[in-house]
C-alpha positions in Angstrom: 62.0 87.9 131.4 64.3 85.1 131.4 61.8 83.4 128.7 62.6 86.8 126.5 66.3 86.4 127.2 65.8 82.6 126.1 64.1 83.3 123.2 67.1 85.7 122.1 69.4 83.1 122.6 67.9 80.7 120.7 67.0 83.3 117.7 70.6 84.2 117.6 71.5 80.8 117.3 69.6 79.7 114.6 70.1 82.4 112.6 73.8 81.4 113.0 73.3 78.1 111.8 73.1 78.8 108.3 74.2 75.9 106.0 76.9 77.1 103.8 77.0 74.7 101.1 73.3 75.9 100.4 73.2 76.2 96.6 76.7 75.3 95.7 77.2 72.8 92.8 78.4 69.6 93.7 82.1 70.0 91.8 82.4 73.2 94.5 81.4 70.8 97.1 84.0 68.3 96.4 87.0 71.1 95.6 86.2 72.4 99.2 85.9 69.6 101.1 86.8 66.5 99.4 89.8 67.4 97.5 92.2 68.0 100.5 92.4 64.2 100.8 91.0 62.7 97.3 92.8 64.1 94.0 90.0 63.0 92.1 86.2 62.2 92.9 86.4 59.5 90.2 85.8 55.7 92.0 84.9 57.5 95.0 81.4 55.8 94.7 82.6 52.8 94.0 79.0 51.0 92.7 78.0 52.2 96.4 73.9 52.0 96.4 72.8 56.1 95.8 70.8 56.6 98.9 73.5 54.5 101.4 76.5 56.8 99.8 73.8 60.2 100.4 74.0 58.9 104.1 77.4 58.1 104.4 78.0 62.1 103.2 75.5 63.4 105.6 77.1 62.0 108.6 80.4 62.6 108.2 80.8 65.2 105.5 77.9 67.1 104.3 76.4 70.1 105.8 73.2 69.1 105.0 71.2 66.0 103.6 70.4 68.2 100.6 74.0 68.9 99.4 74.9 64.9 100.7 72.9 64.1 97.8 73.8 66.5 95.4 77.5 65.2 96.0 76.0 61.3 96.1 74.6 62.2 92.6 78.2 63.8 91.3 80.0 61.1 92.6 78.4 58.4 91.0 78.2 60.4 87.7 82.4 60.8 87.4 82.0 57.1 88.9 81.2 55.4 85.3 83.9 54.3 83.4 84.0 56.1 80.0 82.8 54.7 77.3 85.1 52.3 75.2 86.4 53.5 72.0 86.1 51.9 68.8 89.4 49.6 68.6 91.0 48.5 65.5 92.7 45.1 64.8 96.0 45.4 65.8 98.7 45.1 62.6 100.9 42.4 62.8 104.7 43.8 62.6 106.3 42.9 58.9 108.5 40.3 59.6 112.3 41.1 58.3 113.8 38.6 56.2 114.5 35.7 57.5 118.4 34.8 58.0 119.8 31.0 58.0 120.8 29.7 61.1 124.3 30.4 62.2 126.4 27.6 61.3 127.2 24.8 64.6 130.6 24.8 65.3 132.6 21.9 66.6 135.6 21.8 69.1 
């Protein structure tokens, strides 16, 4: 009798421990779990290795290793610097006509 009750409790516990983040896109994971403290995902990866970032997220924030990997990949993708725009050489401002110096006043 105790064995059946223990098995029933274990089954209910396992069923209740669902991964609520499963299947969510990484941007939504960030919005729901990280945006409270971080305004933007840019700069959070800070050049870290993907594996260590994923481990950190799994240990501290994500509910599964799959969501931690997805979130790490998302943070790395937005951490890349924007491509540089082609810059044109700056034009020097046109010089106004030079004025003669003020005369020195003697006292």
